[in-house]
N, C-alpha and C positions, 0 to 999 in steps of 0.2 A: 577685316571683319565685314566691311561694306561689300567687298567683292564676293565673299562667301554668301552673304545674304542675297545679293542679286542673282547668283547662280541658282540657289535653292528656290527662290521665288519663280524664276523663269521655268525651272523644271516642273514645279508644281502646277503652274498655269498651263504649261504645255500638255501635261498628262490629263488635266481636267478637260481639256478640249478634245481628247482622243475619244472618238465615238464608240470604239469597240472595247473599252475598258470595263471591268466588272469589280464588284465590291470585295470579293474574296478570291484570292488566287487559287487555282486548281493544279493538280499534278501536271507538271510540264510547262507551267506558266512562270513568267518572271513578274516582279512587282517592285514598286518604289515606295519608300516610306519617308516621311518628314515629321519631326516632332520637336517641340520646345521642351526645355528641361529646367527643373528646379534642382540645384545641386547642394547637397549637404556634405561639404568638404571635410576631409580629415582636419582636425583642429590644429595639427602641426603645420599645416600649410600657411596659416596666418592670414586667411582670406575670409570674406563674409559669405554666408549661405544666402543664395538668392537665385532668381531666374537669370542666368548669365549666358545662355547660349542654347544649343540644340544639337540634334544629330539627324542625319539622313542615311538611308541605306538602299542597296540594290540586292534583291533576294531572288531565289529560285525555289520552286516547290518540287522537292524530290519525289514525294508520294503523299498519301493521305495523312501521314503522321509527321513528316519532317520537312523543314525548310532549311536552307543554308543562305546566309545573308552577309554581305560586306557592309560594314558600318563605319561611317566617318562622323566624327564629332568635333565641335569647337566650343570652348567656353572661355569667357573673359571675366573672371571674378575680381572684385575690388579688394585690395589689401586692407587689413585692419591697420588703422593709423598707429605707428608711422610706417608700417610695412608696405612695400610696393605692390602694384597690381600685377596680375599674371595673365598669361595666355596659355590655354591647355588645348593642344591639337592631338587627335588620336585617330588611328585607323585599325580595324580588326575584322576578324571573321568569326561569325557566330553560328551555332547549330541550334535550331528551335524544335521543340517537340510540341506539336499542336494537337489539342484534344477537341473532339466534336466539330471538325472542320465544316461539316455540312449543315450545322445549325447556325442560328442567328448570333449566338454568343459562343465564341471559341477561345478558351483560355490556352496559354502556352507557357512553357518554361524554356530557359535558354542558358547556354554556356558559350564562352568564347575566349579568344586570345588575340593579342595584337601588339601595337607599338604606340608609345605616347611621347610627345615632345612638349617640354615645359619651358616657357620663356618668361622669366621673372625680370621685370624692368630693372635695368642697371646691372644685371648679372649675366653670366654666360649661360647660354641655353643648355638644358639638360634633357636627356632622353633615356628610354629604357622599356623593358617589356611590360605588358599590361595583360591582366586576366579579368574576365567578367562572368557574372552569373546573375540569375534573377528570374522574374516571371512577368507575364503580361496578359493582355486580352485583346481580341478583335470583336467589335460590335457592329453588326450590319444595321444601322439605325437610319439610313437615308434611302430615299427613292432613287438616288443617283448611283454612280459607280464607286462611291467612296466608303471605306470602312473606318470607323473611329478606332484608334489604337492607343492603348495606355500601357505603361511599362514601368517596372521598378528594376533597377540594376545596381549591383554592388561592384565597384571597380577597385582592383588592387594594382598598384604599379610601383616600380623602383626608379622612377625618373627623377627623383629629387634626393640628391646626396646618398644614393644607394640605400635609402631607407624605405621600408614598406609603408605605403600610404593606402588608406581605405576610404573611398568616397561612396556616397549613396546618391543615385540619380533617379529622379521621378519625372517621367516624360509623358507627354500626351500630344497626339497629332493624328495624322491620317496615313492610310495605306491604300495604294491604287495598283491593281494588276495591269500587266501589258497583254494585249491581244484578246481574241475572242475566247469565250468560255460559256458554260451553262450557268443558269441562275443558282444562287447559293442554296435555295430550298428546292431540291429536286424530288419529285414524287412520281416516279415512272408509272405506277399502277393506279394513281389517282385515289388512293385510300386515305389521304390526309396525313400520312406518316412519311417523313423524309427517307430517301433511299439509304442514307447513312446509318439509320437505326432500324430499318425495316427488315425484320427477320423472315418475312413471307413476302418477297418482292413481286410476286405474280398474282396477287389477290384479284379475283374477278371484279369487274366494275359493279359498284353499288353494294358490295358486301360490307356488313358491319365488321369493324376490326378493333383490336385492343391497342394499347399504347405502343406495342411493338409491330403493328401492321399485320397481325395474324387474325384469322377469322375468329369471331366470338363464339363461345360455347356457353350460352346463358345458363343452361341447367346443369352444366358440369358432368354430362354423361359420356363425354369423349367423342361426341358427334357434333360437328360444326353446325351452326344454326342454318346455314344455307342448304344443308342436306338433311336436317333433322325434321322428320315428319311428325314427331311428338315433342314439341319444344318445351313442355312443362313437366317433364318427367321428374318425380321426386328424387332427391339426393340419395345415392346408394343403391338405386334400383338397377339391375342388370338390363342392358338394352341390346337390340340387334343393330345391324348396320344402318338402319333407317332412324335410329335414335328412339325406337319404341320399346316398351317393356317386353321382355321375353315371355313366351308361352311355350315352355319346354315340352309339355305333354299334348299340345295342339288341341286343347279342349275349348278354346275361345276365351279363357280367363287367364289374364296375365299372371306371371309368377308372383308378383308382389301382392296379389289379392287371392291367390289360389291356396286354399287350405288343404287341398288334396292334389299335390303336384305331380302325382304319378298315375293319373287316371288312364284306364285302358283306352286305346285308340277307338274312336267312334262312339264312346259311351255318352249318353245325355247327362249334362251336368247343370247345376244351379249357378247362381251368381257367385257362390263361394268356390266354384270349381269342383265340388263334390258330386258324385253320382246321385241321381234322383231316387227317392224312396217314397213312392206315391201313397202307400198305406201306413207309412211311419212304423213299420214293424222291425226296423233294423236291418233289413235285407234289401239291397238296392234293386231297383226295377229290373236291371239286366239279369239278375240271378233269381228273381222272385217267381216261383212257380205258382204261387197263390197270391196274386197282386192285390186282392181285395179283402185282406184279412181284417176282421173286426178290430176296432180300437182296443188296445190293452191286452189282447190274447197273447199267450206265449207261443212262439213259432220256432221251427227248426231252421237249419241253415238254408233251406230252400224256400223259406218264407211261408210255410204251411203250418197250421195250428197243431200244437202238441195236445193230444187228447189223453187217453188213459195209458197208452202204450207207445213206446218208441220201438218200432220194428227194425230189425237188422237183416234185411234181405241180402243173401249172399254170404252171410257168416256161416260157413260150413266147416265140418270137421272130418278128419280121416275116419274111416270105418272103425268102429269099436275103439275110438281114441278121443282124447280131449285136445288134440293138436290141431290148430287152425290150418285150413287149406289155403294155398296161394290166392290172393285177391280179397281175402276176408278183411285184411287190415284197412283197405280203402273205405269200406263201409264203417268200420269202427272209428276211423279218423273223422268221418262226418259226424258220428255220434259224439265224439269228443268236442267238436266245434259247437254242436247244438247245446251240449251240457254247459260249456263255458259261457255261451250266450245267455243261458238261463241258470244262473248260479244258485237260485233258491230251491231248485228242484231236488228232492231226494227220491230214490228209486230202488227197486228190487231187480237184481239181475236174475232172471228166471230161465232155467234150462229145461228143455223138453227133448224126448226121444220118440222113436216109432215103437211099435209093439214087439219087435224082434227081441228075443231074450226074456229073461225073467223080470218081473216087475221090480224086485228088490235090486237087481243089477242095474236096471235102467235108471232107477232113481239115483243111485250113486254116480253113474256115468253122466247124467244130466247135471248133477251138482258140480262135478269136476269141470265140465264144459262151461258152466256159468262162472266158476272160479277163474278159468282161463280168460274169459272176457273181462271180469272184474279187475284182474291183474293188469291187463292191457290198458284199460281206462285209467287205472291208478298211475301206471308208469308214464302216462301222457298228461298228467296234471289234474286229474279229477280226484278230489279228496275222498279217502276211503270212508270217512264218516257220513258221506252222502249215500253210500251203497250198502245193501245187504245182498246175500246170495242164497238162492234156494233151487234145489233140483226137483222137478215135478215128475220126472220119468215119463211114462207113457199115459199118465192120468188125464191129460187135457189135450187130446188130439184136435187138430183143426181141419183135417182131411182124412180120407179113407185109407186106413192102414192095409187094405186089401190090394192096393195098387202100388207100383213103384213110385209113381208121381206123388201119391198121397203120403207115402212114408217119408219122402224127401221133404215135404212141407212140414211134417210133424217133427223132424229133427231140426230144432231151432233154439235160438236164445233171443229173448226180448227184454226190454227194460220197462218194468211196470211202475208207473208214477205212484209214489206214496204221498208226497206232499209237494205243493207248488211254491 
């Protein structure tokens, strides 16, 4: 026992004097460990549980996750009176799975196998196979090159009368690596997050990062703070590559505030993203042909005041027929829009003709033409109870029936306002 103690002590002091040792071994490095142990022996051994010895090992780091270690242990438990004292010597090989190696606290689990020699005073020596398993930790708690190591191990052996024995060993000591290495806490990009857990290892200097070393996106819009020109964007708002709210129609009002998101390009808009309507007549300035309408007056879709008659220029019919000519529907569609804009208006669809033909015939023809217009308006959503139909024939000319141009003006249909 004295010889073993001297050897272990010499090795420990020799390693402590090595200037290029580090607290935690890295892949490719070797290390030495020395620990004292409290042994909770199998009750069948007939010995006392106590601090009766220790273990030391030489290990090698295979990679970031695994170590392999040769372990040598020696224990001298006192026998329970009148049973004799014992000497337990063992050697084995263990595989360790290390977690979070790059951090200050690194837990591990281990399994192993080996050979054990049991010398009971006054009896013949016994020996047999040994199997181990357990868990431990490494704690970088010193400014020097030493790591504190603690370990629990359960040991199974058949070195005593070919019977299985189970002992529990609780050990604490030190571990010192051989040779040069980098500091345990490595932070290559200087963001305060160790390389071992840094998911974004090339973060620019000075950038704010989260616990995983990735740039912070404070407003959660998908654009990192270092590139976000609008860092306070409300949650859920769509943003562009600069992190600013989108303005899909390019009117200068962002989508999250734009009540009219499909404004025509170049149109002047207010703070709500809707086109301006200077006279508040319901027709935007861009389309308003009468931009200074008096407050409260009824206007058509061009923004002009509706007086007694809504004229339908261009609503023409085939000769001696009530069939509309091409192009007339465009004018009627404008009339539909105006009437929908002013739903309180009731009106008369009044048909007129020129002086060709008999007065009786012209009256019937004008009524049929007025009916054609009434049917078109009704088919496009104007309620029939808002409309009456009347044919005036040639009775109310507005131009000279003696000329071709005058006759063309007299062949017309108008909407006469009855009630607003």
